C-alpha positions as CSV (number, residue, x, y, z in Angstrom):
1,M,46.2,0.9,-199.8
2,D,43.3,2.9,-198.4
3,T,40.8,1.5,-195.9
4,R,38.0,1.1,-198.4
5,T,40.1,-0.9,-200.9
6,M,41.5,-3.0,-198.0
7,F,38.0,-3.8,-196.8
8,T,36.8,-4.7,-200.3
9,N,39.7,-7.1,-200.8
10,L,39.2,-8.6,-197.4
11,L,35.4,-9.1,-198.1
12,A,36.1,-10.7,-201.4
13,A,38.6,-13.1,-199.8
14,E,36.3,-14.0,-197.0
15,W,33.4,-14.6,-199.3
16,L,35.6,-16.8,-201.5
17,K,36.6,-18.8,-198.4
18,I,33.1,-19.3,-197.2
19,S,31.6,-20.2,-200.6
20,R,34.4,-22.8,-201.1
21,R,34.5,-24.1,-197.6
22,P,33.2,-27.7,-197.4
23,M,31.9,-27.1,-193.8
24,A,29.6,-24.4,-195.0
25,L,28.1,-26.5,-197.7
26,L,27.8,-29.5,-195.3
27,L,26.0,-27.4,-192.7
28,L,23.6,-26.0,-195.3
29,G,22.9,-29.5,-196.6
30,I,22.2,-30.7,-193.0
31,F,19.8,-27.9,-192.4
32,L,17.9,-28.3,-195.6
33,F,17.6,-32.0,-195.0
34,L,16.3,-31.5,-191.4
35,T,13.9,-28.9,-192.6
36,F,12.7,-31.2,-195.4
37,L,12.1,-33.9,-192.8
38,Q,10.2,-31.5,-190.6
39,Q,7.8,-30.4,-193.3
40,T,7.4,-34.0,-194.5
41,L,6.5,-35.1,-190.9
42,W,3.8,-32.3,-190.7
43,F,2.5,-33.5,-194.1
44,L,2.2,-37.1,-192.9
45,V,0.4,-35.9,-189.7
46,V,-2.2,-34.0,-191.7
47,A,-2.5,-36.8,-194.3
48,L,-3.1,-39.5,-191.6
49,Q,-5.5,-37.3,-189.6
50,E,-7.7,-36.7,-192.7
51,G,-7.2,-40.1,-194.3
52,T,-5.6,-38.8,-197.5
53,F,-3.9,-42.1,-198.3
54,S,-7.1,-44.2,-197.7
55,G,-9.6,-41.9,-199.5
56,G,-11.0,-40.8,-196.1
57,Q,-11.8,-44.3,-194.9
58,V,-9.1,-44.6,-192.3
59,T,-8.3,-41.6,-190.2
60,F,-6.2,-41.0,-187.1
61,N,-7.0,-38.5,-184.4
62,L,-3.4,-37.3,-183.8
63,L,-3.9,-33.6,-182.9
64,S,-6.6,-31.1,-182.1
65,P,-8.5,-29.5,-185.0
66,A,-6.8,-26.1,-184.2
67,A,-3.4,-27.6,-184.3
68,I,-4.1,-29.3,-187.6
69,E,-5.3,-26.0,-189.0
70,Q,-2.0,-24.4,-188.1
71,I,0.0,-27.2,-189.6
72,K,-2.0,-26.8,-192.9
73,R,-1.1,-23.2,-192.9
74,Q,2.6,-24.1,-192.5
75,L,2.3,-26.5,-195.4
76,S,0.8,-23.9,-197.8
77,L,1.6,-20.4,-199.1
78,P,2.2,-18.0,-197.5
79,G,2.3,-19.7,-194.1
80,V,5.3,-21.8,-195.2
81,F,7.4,-18.7,-195.2
82,G,6.8,-18.3,-191.5
83,A,7.6,-22.0,-190.9
84,M,10.8,-21.7,-192.8
85,L,11.9,-18.6,-191.0
86,S,11.2,-20.2,-187.7
87,A,13.3,-23.2,-188.7
88,I,16.1,-20.9,-189.7
89,N,16.0,-19.3,-186.2
90,G,15.8,-22.7,-184.5
91,T,18.0,-25.4,-185.9
92,G,19.6,-22.9,-188.4
93,G,20.8,-20.8,-185.5
94,I,22.7,-23.7,-184.0
95,L,24.4,-24.4,-187.3
96,A,25.1,-20.7,-187.8
97,I,27.0,-20.7,-184.6
98,I,29.2,-23.6,-185.8
99,L,29.8,-21.9,-189.1
100,T,30.8,-18.6,-187.4
101,A,33.2,-20.4,-185.1
102,G,34.8,-22.0,-188.2
103,I,35.0,-18.7,-190.0
104,F,36.7,-16.9,-187.1
105,G,38.7,-19.7,-185.5
106,S,40.2,-21.3,-188.6
107,D,42.6,-18.4,-189.2
108,F,44.1,-19.1,-185.7
109,N,44.1,-22.9,-186.2
110,W,45.7,-22.7,-189.6
111,G,48.1,-19.9,-188.7
112,T,47.0,-17.7,-191.6
113,L,45.9,-14.7,-189.5
114,R,49.4,-13.2,-189.2
115,I,49.8,-13.3,-193.0
116,L,46.4,-11.7,-193.5
117,L,47.2,-8.9,-191.1
118,T,50.5,-8.3,-192.7
119,R,48.8,-7.6,-196.0
120,A,45.8,-5.8,-194.4
121,P,46.9,-4.5,-191.0
122,H,43.6,-2.8,-190.1
123,R,42.1,-5.4,-187.7
124,G,38.7,-3.6,-187.6
125,A,38.4,-4.0,-191.4
126,Y,39.4,-7.6,-191.1
127,L,36.7,-8.3,-188.4
128,L,34.0,-6.3,-190.3
129,A,34.8,-8.2,-193.5
130,K,34.2,-11.5,-191.8
131,L,30.9,-10.3,-190.3
132,V,29.6,-9.0,-193.6
133,A,30.6,-12.1,-195.5
134,L,28.9,-14.2,-192.8
135,Q,25.7,-12.2,-193.1
136,L,25.8,-12.6,-196.9
137,A,26.2,-16.4,-196.5
138,L,23.3,-16.6,-194.1
139,L,21.2,-14.5,-196.5
140,V,21.9,-16.9,-199.3
141,A,21.0,-19.8,-197.1
142,I,17.7,-18.2,-196.1
143,I,16.8,-17.6,-199.7
144,I,17.6,-21.2,-200.6
145,T,15.5,-22.4,-197.7
146,L,12.5,-20.2,-198.6
147,A,12.7,-21.5,-202.2
148,M,12.7,-25.1,-201.0
149,G,9.8,-24.4,-198.7
150,T,7.9,-22.9,-201.5
151,L,8.4,-26.0,-203.6
152,L,7.3,-28.3,-200.7
153,A,4.2,-26.1,-200.1
154,L,3.2,-26.5,-203.8
155,L,3.8,-30.3,-203.6
156,F,2.2,-31.0,-200.2
157,G,-0.6,-28.4,-200.7
158,T,-1.6,-30.1,-204.0
159,I,-1.7,-33.6,-202.4
160,L,-3.7,-32.3,-199.4
161,G,-5.9,-30.0,-201.5
162,L,-4.8,-26.9,-199.5
163,P,-5.6,-23.4,-200.8
164,Q,-2.6,-21.3,-201.9
165,Q,-3.3,-17.7,-201.0
166,M,-0.1,-16.0,-202.1
167,S,-0.3,-12.3,-202.8
168,I,2.0,-9.4,-203.7
169,I,1.8,-8.1,-200.1
170,D,3.3,-11.4,-198.9
171,L,6.2,-11.0,-201.3
172,L,6.7,-7.5,-200.1
173,L,6.8,-8.7,-196.5
174,L,9.4,-11.3,-197.2
175,P,12.4,-8.9,-196.9
176,I,11.1,-7.8,-193.5
177,G,10.9,-11.4,-192.4
178,I,14.4,-12.2,-193.7
179,L,15.8,-9.1,-192.0
180,R,14.2,-10.2,-188.7
181,A,15.7,-13.7,-189.1
182,L,19.2,-12.2,-189.6
183,I,18.8,-10.0,-186.5
184,V,17.7,-12.9,-184.4
185,M,20.9,-14.8,-185.3
186,L,23.2,-11.8,-185.0
187,P,24.0,-11.9,-181.2
188,Y,24.6,-15.7,-181.3
189,T,27.0,-15.5,-184.2
190,L,28.8,-12.5,-182.6
191,I,29.3,-14.4,-179.3
192,A,30.6,-17.4,-181.3
193,G,33.0,-15.1,-183.1
194,A,34.1,-13.4,-179.9
195,S,34.7,-16.8,-178.2
196,A,36.7,-18.0,-181.2
197,I,38.9,-14.9,-181.0
198,V,39.3,-15.2,-177.2
199,G,40.1,-18.9,-177.4
200,R,42.0,-18.6,-180.7
201,S,40.4,-21.7,-182.1
202,V,37.3,-23.2,-183.8
203,I,36.5,-25.3,-180.7
204,A,36.5,-22.3,-178.4
205,G,34.0,-20.6,-180.8
206,V,31.7,-23.6,-181.0
207,G,31.9,-24.1,-177.3
208,G,31.3,-20.5,-176.3
209,G,28.4,-20.0,-178.8
210,L,26.6,-23.2,-177.8
211,I,27.1,-22.8,-174.1
212,F,25.7,-19.3,-174.3
213,L,22.8,-20.5,-176.4
214,A,22.0,-23.2,-173.9
215,F,22.2,-20.8,-171.0
216,D,20.1,-18.2,-172.8
217,V,17.4,-20.7,-173.6
218,S,17.4,-22.0,-170.0
219,A,17.2,-18.4,-168.7
220,G,14.4,-17.6,-171.1
221,S,12.3,-20.3,-169.5
222,L,12.0,-18.0,-166.5
223,N,9.6,-16.0,-168.6
224,T,6.7,-17.9,-167.0
225,I,7.7,-16.3,-163.7
226,G,6.8,-13.0,-165.2
227,A,3.1,-13.8,-164.9
228,V,3.5,-13.4,-161.1
229,D,4.6,-9.8,-161.0
230,P,5.1,-7.0,-163.6
231,M,8.5,-6.1,-162.1
232,I,9.8,-9.6,-162.4
233,R,8.5,-9.7,-166.0
234,A,10.3,-6.5,-166.8
235,L,13.6,-8.0,-165.4
236,V,13.2,-11.3,-167.2
237,N,12.5,-9.5,-170.5
238,L,15.9,-7.9,-170.3
239,L,17.3,-11.3,-171.1
240,L,18.0,-12.1,-174.7
241,Q,15.7,-15.1,-175.2
242,P,12.3,-13.5,-174.6
243,N,13.2,-10.7,-177.1
244,I,14.3,-13.3,-179.6
245,N,11.0,-15.1,-179.2
246,R,9.1,-11.9,-179.9
247,L,10.8,-11.4,-183.3
248,V,10.3,-15.1,-184.2
249,V,6.6,-14.8,-183.2
250,E,6.2,-11.7,-185.3
251,N,7.7,-13.4,-188.3
252,S,5.2,-16.3,-187.9
253,R,2.2,-13.9,-187.4
254,M,3.1,-11.9,-190.5
255,F,2.4,-15.0,-192.6
256,G,-0.7,-16.1,-190.7
257,L,0.7,-18.5,-188.2
258,D,0.1,-18.7,-184.4
259,Q,2.9,-20.5,-182.7
260,S,1.1,-20.6,-179.3
261,V,-1.3,-23.2,-180.8
262,L,1.5,-25.8,-181.3
263,T,3.7,-24.6,-178.4
264,A,1.6,-24.7,-175.2
265,A,4.5,-23.3,-173.1
266,L,4.7,-20.1,-175.2
267,D,2.6,-17.3,-173.6
268,L,2.6,-14.4,-176.1
269,S,1.2,-12.0,-173.5
270,L,4.4,-12.2,-171.5
271,L,6.8,-11.4,-174.3
272,P,8.2,-7.8,-174.6
273,P,7.0,-5.5,-177.4
274,Q,8.9,-5.6,-180.7
275,W,10.6,-2.2,-180.2
276,Q,12.1,-3.4,-176.9
277,A,13.2,-6.7,-178.6
278,L,15.1,-4.8,-181.2
279,I,16.8,-2.6,-178.7
280,V,17.8,-5.4,-176.4
281,I,19.1,-7.5,-179.3
282,A,21.1,-4.5,-180.5
283,V,22.6,-4.0,-177.1
284,Y,23.7,-7.6,-176.7
285,S,25.1,-7.6,-180.3
286,A,27.0,-4.4,-179.6
287,I,28.5,-5.9,-176.4
288,F,29.6,-9.1,-178.1
289,G,30.8,-7.3,-181.2
290,Y,32.9,-4.8,-179.2
291,S,34.3,-7.7,-177.1
292,A,35.5,-9.4,-180.3
293,Y,37.0,-6.2,-181.7
294,R,38.7,-5.2,-178.5
295,T,40.2,-8.7,-177.9
296,L,41.4,-8.9,-181.5
297,N,43.1,-5.5,-181.3
298,R,44.9,-6.4,-178.1
299,Q,46.0,-9.9,-179.1
300,D,49.6,-10.8,-180.1
301,I,49.1,-12.8,-183.3
302,G,51.2,-15.9,-183.4
303,G,51.3,-18.9,-185.7
304,A,49.1,-22.0,-185.7
305,N,48.0,-23.4,-182.4
């Protein structure tokens, strides 16, 4: 069997496992539910602020006019695309780590990795097939999320009387936003996969991925120190989180949103440029991916743990 055929068979098998895995459907359901709740909450905030339910007679001063304007954009087209992509790179990123750990760690826990490598001994092809199948699964989840967001925008926008300003350009920009969202999640899924391989279990993958995420977010908070000195700012911007924030912000801006209005701690002037963000994320992803590949190649594969 040549390498191309081997990879195609492995990819088909991995996609079949993901699409039929109850955990994947459960995680998607949880994410869609949380995203629905978030959009509904924003809708209620605007409705109460403007007295939608009382015909304008009873209003609540919950947020500033600038914040309400941003929320209105998130509840209408095309701003809802930026809101959905931000949710994907927020809560969705955590769930993607759990899914990745399950995909990579289950073959160790179930003792099926030895059988798989007996039929397809090229471990690089095995690893690549899992990564590609994972990205395809995340792509499908993103498309479903954007579709749900569009329906919610049409519903909430109609109730609140918000203008819908969808254009062909916005549709053409969507693939760029989707690609950015996948790039943002890539290093976190790779570290989860590498952790699962090192620890030979799902738990190790979940633990490694979430611990790294927590550390990265905490380290990213040092970005405020960058306002003190340009040299410190340059060093802090070599961390992963500020570069992740740059791509998330660019996705929001592309659809007319300004995250700094709703997130006071986010200083856009301290974030690295987009070209640097792409390079830094690529370097981290390469390190984590190579670690997973090298560890898998050097491991003795046993049965179930």
